[in-house]
All heavy atoms as an XYZ file, in Angstrom:
714
protein
N      -0.402    208.042     92.553
C      -0.358    208.091     91.118
C       0.010    209.519     90.691
O      -0.570    210.483     91.158
C      -1.726    207.703     90.554
C      -1.802    207.879     89.065
S      -3.340    207.305     88.350
C      -4.410    208.659     88.688
N       0.991    209.617     89.824
C       1.405    210.909     89.299
C       1.180    210.939     87.797
O       1.448    209.961     87.107
C       2.884    211.166     89.591
C       3.143    211.326     91.067
O       2.296    211.793     91.794
N       4.317    210.938     91.495
N       0.699    212.059     87.298
C       0.483    212.223     85.865
C       1.265    213.442     85.396
O       1.206    214.498     86.031
C      -0.999    212.458     85.554
C      -1.879    211.289     85.804
C      -3.257    211.596     85.254
C      -4.265    211.489     86.364
N      -5.602    211.846     85.948
N       1.984    213.283     84.292
C       2.698    214.410     83.702
C       2.284    214.518     82.239
O       2.124    213.517     81.566
C       4.204    214.213     83.791
C       4.731    214.226     85.200
S       6.507    214.187     85.263
C       6.878    215.848     84.796
N       2.138    215.734     81.764
C       1.809    215.952     80.359
C       3.098    216.163     79.577
O       4.141    216.442     80.137
C       0.907    217.177     80.220
C      -0.394    216.998     80.960
C      -1.533    217.519     80.184
C      -2.794    217.252     80.974
N      -3.955    217.633     80.304
N       2.988    216.059     78.259
C       4.154    216.216     77.405
C       4.619    217.670     77.383
O       3.814    218.591     77.500
C       3.828    215.784     75.984
C       3.527    214.322     75.859
C       3.173    213.955     74.425
O       2.995    214.807     73.586
N       3.079    212.679     74.177
N       5.926    217.818     77.192
C       6.512    219.142     77.053
C       6.848    219.356     75.586
O       7.472    218.510     74.958
C       7.795    219.260     77.875
C       7.582    219.151     79.360
C       7.952    218.023     80.059
C       7.018    220.200     80.062
C       7.767    217.925     81.413
C       6.826    220.122     81.430
C       7.206    218.987     82.101
O       7.018    218.905     83.445
N       6.425    220.481     75.020
C       6.735    220.804     73.627
C       7.170    222.256     73.540
O       6.577    223.121     74.185
C       5.504    220.634     72.744
C       5.147    219.207     72.512
C       3.953    219.110     71.619
N       2.983    218.304     72.364
C       1.692    218.406     72.249
N       1.173    219.266     71.441
N       0.913    217.642     72.946
N       8.190    222.490     72.723
C       8.606    223.857     72.456
C       9.383    223.894     71.142
O       9.831    222.864     70.648
C       9.441    224.428     73.603
C      10.688    223.660     73.901
N      10.683    222.484     74.613
C      11.972    223.896     73.578
C      11.923    222.042     74.718
N      12.721    222.868     74.086
N       9.500    225.093     70.561
C      10.163    225.264     69.272
C      11.348    226.192     69.459
O      11.207    227.294     70.003
C       9.181    225.872     68.226
C       9.889    226.131     66.912
C       7.991    224.952     68.020
N      12.526    225.728     69.011
C      13.739    226.528     69.041
C      14.184    226.785     67.611
O      13.859    226.014     66.704
C      14.860    225.797     69.787
C      14.519    225.528     71.230
O      13.745    226.247     71.837
N      15.098    224.493     71.776
N      14.953    227.841     67.385
C      15.472    228.134     66.060
C      16.875    228.691     66.133
O      17.268    229.293     67.142
N      17.652    228.472     65.069
C      19.035    228.963     65.019
C      19.402    229.215     63.566
O      19.148    228.381     62.695
C      19.980    227.930     65.630
C      21.433    228.335     65.601
C      22.297    227.217     66.202
N      23.682    227.539     66.186
C      24.358    228.042     67.204
N      23.732    228.265     68.349
N      25.629    228.314     67.117
N      20.020    230.365     63.305
C      20.554    230.700     61.988
C      22.041    230.950     62.177
O      22.437    231.705     63.067
C      19.865    231.945     61.400
C      18.379    231.677     61.201
C      20.525    232.349     60.096
C      17.593    232.889     60.784
N      22.859    230.304     61.337
C      24.309    230.372     61.497
C      24.972    230.664     60.162
O      24.553    230.147     59.133
C      24.803    229.038     62.051
C      26.265    228.970     62.343
C      26.613    227.708     63.087
O      26.023    227.435     64.118
N      27.542    226.948     62.571
N      26.015    231.491     60.180
C      26.751    231.853     58.971
C      28.236    231.890     59.306
O      28.626    232.334     60.376
C      26.280    233.230     58.481
C      27.031    233.801     57.329
C      26.633    233.151     56.037
C      27.321    233.873     54.876
N      27.548    233.046     53.756
N      29.058    231.357     58.384
C      30.504    231.388     58.578
C      31.129    232.421     57.643
O      30.621    232.676     56.547
C      31.135    230.013     58.331
O      30.811    229.588     57.018
C      30.636    228.991     59.338
N      32.249    233.006     58.072
C      32.976    234.020     57.323
C      34.463    233.694     57.333
O      34.925    232.937     58.194
C      32.774    235.409     57.948
C      31.338    235.835     58.044
C      30.626    235.653     59.218
C      30.699    236.418     56.966
C      29.313    236.052     59.319
C      29.376    236.817     57.050
C      28.682    236.638     58.233
N      35.215    234.303     56.437
C      36.679    234.195     56.375
C      37.132    232.738     56.299
O      37.981    232.291     57.072
C      37.346    234.897     57.560
C      36.942    236.322     57.731
C      36.327    236.741     58.901
C      37.159    237.247     56.730
C      35.945    238.050     59.073
C      36.776    238.570     56.890
C      36.167    238.971     58.061
N      36.565    232.007     55.375
C      36.962    230.608     55.201
C      36.661    229.746     56.405
O      37.456    228.912     56.813
N      35.524    229.944     57.012
C      35.048    229.187     58.180
C      35.845    229.447     59.449
O      35.798    228.671     60.397
C      34.993    227.686     57.871
C      34.037    227.352     56.746
C      33.872    225.863     56.540
O      34.424    225.082     57.337
O      33.171    225.494     55.596
N      36.581    230.559     59.496
C      37.288    230.917     60.731
C      36.363    231.608     61.722
O      36.491    231.430     62.924
C      38.470    231.837     60.428
O      39.450    231.145     59.703
N      35.440    232.413     61.235
C      34.513    233.159     62.091
C      33.108    232.607     61.885
O      32.647    232.447     60.752
C      34.548    234.645     61.742
C      33.616    235.557     62.537
C      34.052    235.615     63.989
C      33.621    236.952     61.929
N      32.418    232.326     62.978
C      31.052    231.825     62.921
C      30.156    232.763     63.718
O      30.438    233.058     64.880
C      30.955    230.403     63.505
O      31.853    229.555     62.791
C      29.552    229.848     63.394
N      29.086    233.230     63.088
C      28.098    234.084     63.749
C      26.766    233.353     63.750
O      26.396    232.716     62.769
C      27.969    235.411     63.015
N      26.043    233.446     64.854
C      24.751    232.758     64.962
C      23.770    233.616     65.746
O      24.153    234.352     66.653
C      24.924    231.410     65.652
N      22.512    233.514     65.375
C      21.401    234.123     66.101
C      20.461    232.973     66.456
O      20.153    232.137     65.617
C      20.663    235.164     65.227
C      19.463    235.721     65.953
C      21.608    236.272     64.804
N      20.038    232.916     67.720
C      19.184    231.804     68.133
C      18.026    232.307     68.989
O      18.102    233.379     69.593
C      19.987    230.733     68.886
C      20.673    231.239     70.112
C      20.034    231.220     71.338
C      21.968    231.723     70.056
C      20.664    231.681     72.476
C      22.605    232.186     71.180
C      21.958    232.171     72.394
N      16.965    231.529     69.007
C      15.792    231.819     69.827
C      15.285    230.508     70.411
O      15.184    229.512     69.711
C      14.698    232.475     68.986
N      14.983    230.514     71.692
C      14.468    229.332     72.377
C      13.023    229.570     72.806
O      12.666    230.671     73.223
C      15.316    228.990     73.600
C      16.679    228.503     73.215
O      16.872    227.959     72.139
N      17.641    228.703     74.082
N      12.217    228.540     72.698
C      10.796    228.574     73.058
C      10.105    229.748     72.361
O       9.497    230.612     72.991
C      10.617    228.636     74.568
C       9.200    228.307     75.002
O       8.437    227.768     74.177
O       8.864    228.585     76.164
N      10.168    229.754     71.039
C       9.716    230.878     70.223
C       8.251    231.225     70.483
O       7.894    232.401     70.591
C       9.936    230.576     68.728
C      11.433    230.464     68.450
C       9.308    231.636     67.852
C      11.772    229.935     67.080
N       7.388    230.250     70.598
C       5.954    230.503     70.747
C       5.485    230.503     72.201
O       4.284    230.541     72.468
C       5.160    229.477     69.934
C       5.517    229.493     68.475
C       6.177    228.421     67.909
C       5.229    230.586     67.683
C       6.525    228.431     66.566
C       5.572    230.612     66.349
C       6.223    229.528     65.784
N       6.402    230.455     73.134
C       6.123    230.442     74.584
C       5.044    229.417     74.936
O       4.013    229.721     75.535
C       5.710    231.818     75.093
C       5.741    231.880     76.610
C       5.460    233.277     77.114
N       5.544    233.280     78.570
C       4.526    233.571     79.350
N       3.373    233.930     78.854
N       4.677    233.523     80.650
N       5.299    228.186     74.519
C       4.332    227.135     74.825
C       4.918    226.034     75.694
O       4.318    224.992     75.842
C       3.733    226.549     73.543
C       4.784    225.990     72.616
O       5.962    226.087     72.901
N       4.352    225.418     71.510
N       6.064    226.271     76.295
C       6.634    225.289     77.217
C       6.011    225.501     78.590
O       6.186    226.533     79.222
C       8.158    225.428     77.291
C       8.883    224.420     78.160
C       8.602    223.002     77.662
C      10.363    224.670     78.145
N       5.222    224.542     78.987
C       4.526    224.622     80.269
C       4.862    223.404     81.108
O       5.088    222.321     80.581
C       3.021    224.664     80.057
C       2.536    225.852     79.280
C       1.055    225.729     79.028
N       0.309    225.837     80.280
C      -0.431    226.882     80.595
N      -0.541    227.881     79.760
N      -1.078    226.913     81.738
N       4.858    223.590     82.390
C       5.022    222.470     83.321
C       3.629    222.117     83.842
O       2.981    222.918     84.505
C       5.938    222.867     84.471
C       6.204    221.745     85.428
C       7.154    222.142     86.542
O       7.619    223.292     86.576
O       7.411    221.283     87.391
N       3.179    220.910     83.503
C       1.845    220.461     83.915
C       1.953    219.087     84.559
O       2.438    218.160     83.934
C       0.916    220.369     82.709
C       0.616    221.659     82.051
C      -0.286    221.438     80.868
N      -0.441    222.691     80.140
C      -0.769    222.774     78.878
N      -1.008    221.681     78.184
N      -0.889    223.932     78.284
N       1.518    218.984     85.769
C       1.518    217.684     86.424
C       0.475    217.648     87.527
O       0.035    218.675     88.020
C       2.890    217.316     86.975
C       3.519    218.326     87.886
C       4.393    219.305     87.534
C       3.336    218.451     89.294
N       4.745    220.035     88.636
C       4.126    219.531     89.738
C       2.581    217.768     90.226
C       4.179    219.927     91.060
C       2.635    218.159     91.557
C       3.439    219.226     91.954
N       0.090    216.447     87.873
C      -0.846    216.204     88.970
C      -0.315    215.046     89.791
O       0.071    214.019     89.233
C      -2.249    215.856     88.437
O      -2.696    216.924     87.610
C      -3.233    215.633     89.563
N      -0.264    215.224     91.072
C       0.171    214.166     91.983
C      -0.957    213.799     92.942
O      -1.494    214.675     93.623
N      -1.317    212.540     92.958
C      -2.371    212.058     93.860
C      -1.707    211.264     94.976
O      -1.037    210.265     94.723
C      -3.362    211.186     93.096
S      -4.194    212.057     91.767
N      -1.896    211.706     96.192
C      -1.283    211.090     97.361
C      -2.373    210.641     98.328
O      -3.533    211.036     98.184
C      -0.322    212.087     98.017
C       0.708    212.605     97.041
C       0.560    213.860     96.456
C       1.791    211.821     96.667
C       1.492    214.331     95.547
C       2.730    212.284     95.749
C       2.575    213.541     95.197
O       3.487    213.996     94.289
N      -2.040    209.842     99.328
C      -3.083    209.310    100.229
C      -3.943    210.383    100.902
O      -5.140    210.189    101.075
C      -2.296    208.521    101.267
C      -1.039    208.142    100.568
C      -0.740    209.258     99.622
N      -3.348    211.509    101.277
C      -4.155    212.508    101.993
C      -4.355    213.806    101.210
O      -5.020    214.714    101.695
C      -3.536    212.831    103.370
C      -2.117    213.365    103.192
C      -3.560    211.619    104.278
C      -1.513    213.905    104.472
N      -3.779    213.909    100.021
C      -3.956    215.150     99.260
C      -3.716    214.921     97.770
O      -3.174    213.902     97.355
C      -2.999    216.228     99.769
O      -1.673    215.869     99.459
N      -4.109    215.897     96.991
C      -3.839    215.922     95.555
C      -3.211    217.271     95.235
O      -3.736    218.315     95.631
C      -5.136    215.752     94.743
O      -5.712    214.495     95.066
C      -4.861    215.799     93.263
N      -2.089    217.249     94.530
C      -1.411    218.487     94.160
C      -1.310    218.549     92.643
O      -1.147    217.525     91.991
C      -0.002    218.536     94.767
C      -0.008    218.551     96.256
S       1.589    218.673     97.096
C       2.807    218.565     95.893
N      -1.418    219.761     92.111
C      -1.255    219.924     90.670
C      -0.559    221.242     90.381
O      -0.605    222.173     91.186
C      -2.610    219.865     89.959
O      -3.415    220.940     90.367
N       0.081    221.296     89.219
C       0.775    222.511     88.795
C       0.551    222.682     87.298
O       0.629    221.725     86.525
C       2.271    222.400     89.087
C       3.039    223.646     88.712
C       4.497    223.538     89.122
C       5.229    224.833     88.802
N       6.620    224.777     89.218
N       0.273    223.904     86.899
C       0.111    224.254     85.495
C       0.680    225.661     85.338
O       0.012    226.647     85.647
C      -1.357    224.210     85.083
C      -1.550    224.450     83.591
O      -0.546    224.622     82.874
O      -2.713    224.473     83.149
N       1.928    225.768     84.897
C       2.593    227.066     84.822
C       3.567    227.099     83.657
O       4.069    226.067     83.214
C       3.349    227.332     86.123
N       3.841    228.303     83.165
C       4.847    228.474     82.129
C       6.237    228.295     82.710
O       6.496    228.679     83.850
C       4.770    229.869     81.509
C       3.614    230.042     80.569
C       2.510    230.789     80.937
C       3.632    229.459     79.311
C       1.439    230.945     80.081
C       2.566    229.609     78.446
C       1.475    230.355     78.841
O       0.427    230.498     77.991
N       7.112    227.700     81.918
C       8.513    227.582     82.287
C       9.224    228.722     81.561
O       9.085    228.883     80.355
C       9.091    226.217     81.857
C      10.548    226.113     82.216
C       8.304    225.103     82.499
N       9.943    229.542     82.279
C      10.534    230.754     81.699
C      11.849    230.433     80.988
O      12.930    230.666     81.506
C      10.720    231.811     82.774
C       9.403    232.273     83.328
C       8.919    231.792     84.541
C       8.611    233.149     82.613
C       7.691    232.193     85.022
C       7.379    233.556     83.089
C       6.930    233.086     84.292
O       5.707    233.474     84.760
N      11.720    229.884     79.788
C      12.900    229.545     78.991
C      12.947    230.325     77.687
O      13.845    230.118     76.883
C      12.904    228.048     78.654
O      11.713    227.736     77.951
C      13.012    227.192     79.896
N      12.009    231.225     77.468
C      11.964    231.968     76.209
C      13.048    233.038     76.225
O      13.078    233.908     77.095
C      10.593    232.620     76.047
C      10.397    233.277     74.703
C       9.017    233.882     74.567
O       8.507    234.449     75.525
N       8.426    233.741     73.413
N      13.988    232.940     75.257
C      15.027    233.954     75.140
C      15.644    233.920     73.748
O      15.501    232.943     73.017
C      16.092    233.807     76.224
C      16.856    232.533     76.179
N      16.394    231.367     76.722
C      18.062    232.232     75.639
C      17.276    230.412     76.525
N      18.301    230.903     75.868
N      16.319    235.003     73.413
C      17.042    235.102     72.150
C      18.486    235.441     72.461
O      18.802    235.934     73.545
C      16.433    236.163     71.198
C      16.455    237.545     71.842
C      15.040    235.778     70.782
C      16.057    238.653     70.894
N      19.383    235.158     71.522
C      20.789    235.446     71.763
C      21.584    235.491     70.474
O      21.104    235.106     69.402
N      22.803    235.981     70.606
C      23.752    236.076     69.499
C      25.038    235.417     69.947
O      25.467    235.575     71.092
C      24.022    237.554     69.130
C      25.056    237.658     68.043
C      22.741    238.233     68.708
N      25.649    234.675     69.038
C      26.895    233.977     69.356
C      27.923    234.261     68.268
O      27.617    234.204     67.084
C      26.624    232.468     69.441
O      27.826    231.760     69.538
N      29.147    234.575     68.676
C      30.278    234.741     67.765
C      31.402    233.843     68.239
O      31.719    233.821     69.427
C      30.787    236.185     67.766
C      29.932    237.227     67.076
C      30.517    238.618     67.294
C      29.827    236.946     65.601
N      32.001    233.101     67.324
C      33.160    232.288     67.690
C      34.194    232.365     66.577
O      33.850    232.466     65.399
C      32.761    230.838     67.967
O      32.220    230.256     66.813
N      35.456    232.335     66.975
C      36.555    232.434     66.019
C      37.496    231.264     66.224
O      37.896    230.975     67.346
C      37.315    233.754     66.193
C      38.334    233.979     65.115
C      37.961    234.457     63.879
C      39.674    233.681     65.328
C      38.884    234.649     62.868
C      40.616    233.868     64.336
C      40.216    234.352     63.113
O      41.125    234.535     62.109
N      37.842    230.581     65.135
C      38.772    229.462     65.172
C      40.127    229.980     64.695
O      40.299    230.301     63.528
C      38.257    228.332     64.274
C      39.098    227.095     64.368
O      40.089    227.057     65.090
N      38.714    226.082     63.635
N      41.108    230.072     65.580
C      42.406    230.652     65.255
C      43.241    229.770     64.334
O      44.047    230.265     63.576
C      43.202    230.948     66.533
C      42.642    232.106     67.286
C      41.791    231.907     68.348
C      42.953    233.400     66.914
C      41.266    232.972     69.046
C      42.428    234.479     67.593
C      41.584    234.262     68.669
N      43.090    228.467     64.401
C      43.888    227.559     63.586
C      43.024    226.802     62.593
O      43.113    225.591     62.480
C      44.649    226.569     64.473
C      45.720    227.247     65.271
O      46.401    228.132     64.770
N      45.862    226.859     66.522
N      42.221    227.519     61.842
C      41.360    226.873     60.844
C      42.213    226.515     59.633
O      42.734    227.387     58.954
C      40.235    227.801     60.435
N      42.400    225.232     59.402
C      43.170    224.785     58.241
C      42.249    224.054     57.291
O      41.335    223.349     57.702
C      44.322    223.849     58.662
O      43.762    222.734     59.340
C      45.305    224.559     59.565
N      42.507    224.212     56.025
C      41.658    223.563     55.034
C      42.097    222.117     54.798
O      41.305    221.267     54.489
C      41.694    224.343     53.726
C      40.998    225.668     53.848
C      40.823    226.279     52.474
N      40.103    227.529     52.572
C      38.796    227.627     52.503
N      38.070    226.562     52.346
N      38.215    228.792     52.585
N      43.394    221.823     54.896
C      43.857    220.459     54.644
C      43.893    219.691     55.963
O      44.548    220.100     56.904
C      45.243    220.478     54.002
O      46.175    221.055     54.879
N      43.183    218.620     56.008
C      43.129    217.773     57.197
C      44.038    216.565     56.979
O      44.164    216.058     55.873
C      41.700    217.286     57.462
C      40.700    218.407     57.638
C      40.871    219.072     58.958
C      39.791    220.123     59.132
N      40.012    221.010     60.210
N      44.657    216.091     58.050
C      45.513    214.915     57.975
C      44.650    213.695     57.707
O      43.688    213.428     58.419
C      46.281    214.762     59.278
C      47.143    213.531     59.317
C      48.219    213.404     58.461
C      46.863    212.503     60.190
C      49.009    212.273     58.472
C      47.640    211.366     60.220
C      48.721    211.257     59.357
O      49.489    210.139     59.375
N      44.956    212.945     56.674
C      44.150    211.791     56.266
C      44.663    210.475     56.851
O      44.038    209.451     56.693
C      44.114    211.668     54.734
C      43.610    212.901     54.030
C      42.127    213.075     54.248
C      41.654    214.228     53.381
N      40.507    214.885     53.801
N      45.844    210.471     57.435
C      46.362    209.257     58.046
C      47.157    208.380     57.100
O      47.466    207.242     57.428
N      47.501    208.862     55.937
C      48.272    208.054     54.984
C      49.671    207.821     55.524
O      50.392    208.750     55.842
C      48.334    208.753     53.626
N      50.058    206.579     55.631
C      51.402    206.236     56.088
C      51.570    206.263     57.601
O      52.690    206.055     58.083
N      50.547    206.490     58.323
C      50.650    206.550     59.784
C      50.918    205.154     60.339
O      50.198    204.215     60.040
C      49.372    207.120     60.375
N      51.939    205.032     61.121
C      52.255    203.771     61.775
C      52.940    202.740     60.927
O      53.032    201.564     61.307
N      53.429    203.122     59.749
C      54.103    202.140     58.880
C      55.346    201.568     59.532
O      55.614    200.380     59.421
C      54.473    202.767     57.532
C      53.261    202.882     56.629
O      52.286    202.160     56.803
N      53.316    203.796     55.678
N      56.089    202.397     60.219
C      57.304    201.927     60.904
C      56.945    200.874     61.949
O      57.616    199.834     62.058
C      58.019    203.100     61.559
C      59.344    202.716     62.201
C      60.020    203.940     62.812
O      60.002    205.009     62.200
O      60.556    203.782     63.915
N      55.900    201.094     62.675
C      55.453    200.151     63.697
C      54.956    198.851     63.060
O      55.220    197.748     63.555
C      54.362    200.775     64.560
C      53.964    199.960     65.762
C      55.079    199.810     66.787
O      56.015    200.630     66.815
O      55.016    198.844     67.569
N      54.220    198.952     61.943
C      53.735    197.762     61.262
C      54.892    196.920     60.721
O      54.858    195.702     60.792
C      52.794    198.144     60.116
C      51.437    198.623     60.584
C      50.499    198.781     59.417
C      50.451    200.251     59.044
N      49.568    200.551     57.932
N      55.919    197.587     60.171
C      57.077    196.869     59.651
C      57.849    196.181     60.760
O      58.442    195.114     60.555
C      57.988    197.819     58.860
C      57.336    198.293     57.579
O      56.479    197.612     57.040
N      57.746    199.453     57.117
N      57.888    196.779     61.944
C      58.580    196.197     63.088
C      57.931    194.883     63.495
O      58.598    193.945     63.902
C      58.575    197.179     64.254
C      59.429    196.740     65.431
C      59.336    197.737     66.559
N      58.036    197.743     67.216
C      57.618    196.859     68.109
N      58.401    195.870     68.479
N      56.426    196.945     68.659
N      56.617    194.805     63.403
C      55.899    193.588     63.805
C      55.993    192.560     62.694
O      55.957    191.419     62.793
C      54.425    193.903     64.091
C      54.203    194.850     65.260
C      52.724    195.196     65.361
C      54.671    194.228     66.561
């Protein structure tokens, strides 16, 4: 019989776009409160094993991304395939 406890953690992300959504900047943090733990117990015929330890996933970071071909007008599909429809 093996027993595992639930895993819970809190992540956060703040994101802002610039230059008409061409540049995106973000700051993120994972496992903010350092409460992600690995807890389990395994019962076997000749032994019992258990583990209760922190999982080292707590970190912060910064992300920058740039979209070189950011266009405001998107193709809506008007008239697409009319020639093919007329052929049929």
